[in-house]
N, C-alpha and C positions, 0 to 999 in steps of 0.2 A: 454533852452533859450526861447522857445515859451511859456512855463508855466510862466516864469518871466515876459514876456511882457504882458500876460493876467492878471497876478496879479497886475501889474502897471496900466493896463487899468481899472480894477475893482476899484482900489483905486481912480483914477482920476474921474471915473463915480460917485463914492460915494461922492466926494467933490461937484461935480456939482449937483447931485440929491438931496443931503440933503439941498442944498441951494435953489433948485427950488421946492422941494416937497410941502412946505407950500403954495407956489403960486398956485399950481395945486389942492389944496384941495377944495372940494365942499363947498361953503360958505353957512352958515345958522346960526341962533341964537337959542340957547337952551332956552326954556321957563324960565322965571324968577320965576315961581311958584314953590311950594315945590315938590320935587321928592319923589316917593315911592321907598323905599329901598327894593330890592329883595334879601333875603338870598338865596344863592345857594341851600340850603337844600330843600326849598319849590318847587324847580324845579323837584324834584324826586317824588312828591306826585301823579302825574298822568303820569309819564314818561314811555313811551314804546319805544322800539328800533325803529329807523327809519333811512332812508338813503335819500340822495339828490344828484343831479348832476346838474351842471350849465355850460353853455357855457361861455368861456372866449372870450369877444369881445373887440378888440382894433381898434379904429377909424372905427367902423361899419363893421369890418371883423372878422370872427371867427379865433382865433389863438390857441385855446386849450379848455380844460375842467377842471373843478374842481369837485371832488367827495368827499362826506363825509358820514360816517356811525357811528351812536351812538348805542352801544350795551350794554345791561344790563347783566353783568356777575353775575347771581343770586347766584351761588355757592360761589363766592368770595366776594359777596356783594360790588361790584365795578362796574364802568362803563368804557368801552373802546371806545375811539373815534379815528377813522382812517380817515385821509385826504390825498388825492393825487391831486396835481395840475400838469398838463402837458400842456406846452404852448410853442409856438415859440417866440423867442426874437430876434429882429434885432440888430446886432452888426456890424456897418459899412455897408458893402455891403452883408453881410452874414446873414443867418437865423440859429439860434442854438436852439436846444431843451433845455428847462429848466424844471426840474422835482423837485417838493417839496413834500416829503413824511413825514407825521407827524403821530406819534402814541402817544396818551395821555391816561393816566390812572387816573381816578377820583375815590375818595373814596365813601363810602356809602352816604355821605352828598353832593356829587357832587362837592367836593373840589379837586383841583389839587394835585396829589400825585407825579407823575413823567411824563416825556415825552422824546421822541426822535424825532429828525427832521433831515432828510437828504436833502441836496440841491445839485443837479447835474447840472452843467452849465459850458460850455466852457472847457471840459475835466478836470474840477476840481470838487472835491467832498468835501463838508463841512458837517460834522456830529456834531450836537448839542445835548447835553443831559442835562436834568435837573431833580433834585431830591429835593423835599421839605424836609427841616429839621427844624421843629419848625417855627421860624419867618424868615427863610432864604430859598432862592432857590439856591441850589448849581448848578453851570453850568460848563459844559465841552465842549470845542470846539476842534475837530480833523479835520485838513485840510492838512494832510501830515506832517511828522516830529513829534516832541514831542507835546502832547496835551497841551492846555492852560486851566486854571481854573479860576473861578470867583464866586462871591456871589452876589445875588440880594436880598436886604432886603424886607421882606413882612410884612407891618404894620398890615395886616389883612388877613384871609384866602381868597383865590381867586379860581375862577372856570376857565374854558377855554372858550374863547370868542366864537368860532365857534359853540360849543355845547350849551353854555348858551343862546345866543340870539335865536337860532333855537328852543330850548325846551321852552323858555319863550313865544314866540309867539304862540306856539301850546297850552301850558297849560293855558295861560291867554287870549285866544282868545275871550272869552265871556265878559271879563272885559275891553277890549281895547276901549278907547274913544279918539276922537280928542282933543288935548290939554293936555293929560296926559304925564307925564314924569316919567321915571323909571331909577334906578341906580342899576347896578350889578357889584360886584368886580370880575375882570377877568384878565387873562394873555393871550396875543396874540403872539405866536411864529410864526404864519404862514405869516402874512402880515406886521407887524410892530415891533415885538419883544419888546412890551411894556406891562406893567402891570398897573392897576389902576382901577378907577371907570368907567365902561362903561355906558354912558348916552344914553337913548333912548327917543326921543321926537316925539310924534305922531302929526305931523304938520297939516295934512289935509287928505281928501279923494281925490283920483285921479283915473281916469279910465285908466287902463293899457291895451294897445293894442299890440298884437303880432300875425301877420297873421290873422287867423279867430278868435283868442281868444280875448275876451273883459272881463276884470275882474275888479271889483271895489276894490280898494286897499287903505290901509292906506299908506300915504307917511310918512316914518319914518326917522328922522335924527339921526344918530348914531355917537357918538364921544368917542374916547379913546385917551387921551392926544392930540397929534397933528394930529392923524388920524381921518378923517371925511369921513363917508360913507352916502349915501342915499339909503334906501330900500323901495320897494313896496311890502306890505304884505297883503294877502287876509284875509277873515273872518275866515279861517281855520288855519291860522298861516303859510301858505306857502309863501316863499319869491320868487316872480316872477322876480324881477330885483334888482340888487345891484350895485350901482355906487361906484367904489373904488377910482377913480380919474377922471379928466376931460375926458380922452380918454379910460379908462379901465372899462369895465362893465361885470357883470355876469348876465346871463339870464337862467331861469329855463328850464330844458329839459323834454320832454314828458315822461310819465310813463314807457312805454316799453323800450325805449332807455335808460332811466335813470337807470332802474334795470340792464340792460346789462352792462352799463359802470361802475357802482359801483362794480359789480362782477368782471369785467375784470381788472379794475385798482387797486382796493383795495384787492379783493380776501380774503384770510384768513390772517388777520393782526396779527402779533405776539404781545403778551402782553409785554410791557416794563418790564424788570426785573432788574432795576438798584439797586445797593447797595452802602453804603457809601464808600466801597473800590474802586469803580470806580472813586471817587473824591479825593482819598488819594494818591497823586503823589508828592513826595518830589521835591523841586526846580522847579516846573512847572512854565511856563510863566503865566503872568496875562492875562486873556481873554480880548480881545478888542471887546466890544459889537458893536462898530461902524462898524466893518467889516461885521457883520451879518445884522445890520440895513441898511447899505449901499448897500449890495447885494440885499436885499429884495426891497429896493427903486429902484435899477437898474432894477430888473425884473418887478416891478409894473409900472415904469415910462418910460421905453424906449422900450417896446414891439413894434415891427414894422414889418408888413408883406408887402412884395413888390410884 
């Protein structure tokens, strides 16, 4: 009975959140000038493995952490990206842990091959799997009971948002100039579950201040479909701050604590090993992407610590 109530609650939140999400987006205009198209393959020319950790801040209070690690699997000639977000989310008068764990396998050209994503929230577990098959991304959703299947058309090869923009800023740090605009084809399962052309517009320089730290950064407007973020990126390609919505912000964590958190939360991530057989289920229900997008919107838009 409790599980049914929670499922209804999530559905209602989805309706509300999808209606209000656009209102809460960070407003900005992408430059009307020509954008430089970035082929994901060029991101591998200077790519080295790296890790990052960010504090999750909601209404000026820390509610969690996000960790990411990009690893070059030289023997397999592939790249493994591991992400874990652990945060507190307010539901009514209660605080609940929400955990998003994502494992992404990119091929030698930094193109999405497959991914798995687990979402744990309110005693519910959503497992999303994706496998690229030519011009399509096969999807599978397990949330108790029989799995649901779906297909997302891919008009062009895509990379993975969290890895693509992080590697781009590092590899192109010497070429970044205010007024430049770049486009990278990506898929974002972690925050919006959208695919398309990621637009990065370097709007201006801005001094980022955090405690005793003062760093001159590019203020970067990032857009993917309806998702809009603002990033503050230094001359070395490090993201010091990322604004996901009006109230939800990510801030960079110091080196020593960053290394500890990455190891503690990500550890040794398993390489996704999906096959076409995982998506060959007769009479399976059709996947409802709005359930995933609504849940992510709920986690991103209603976090509240009391």
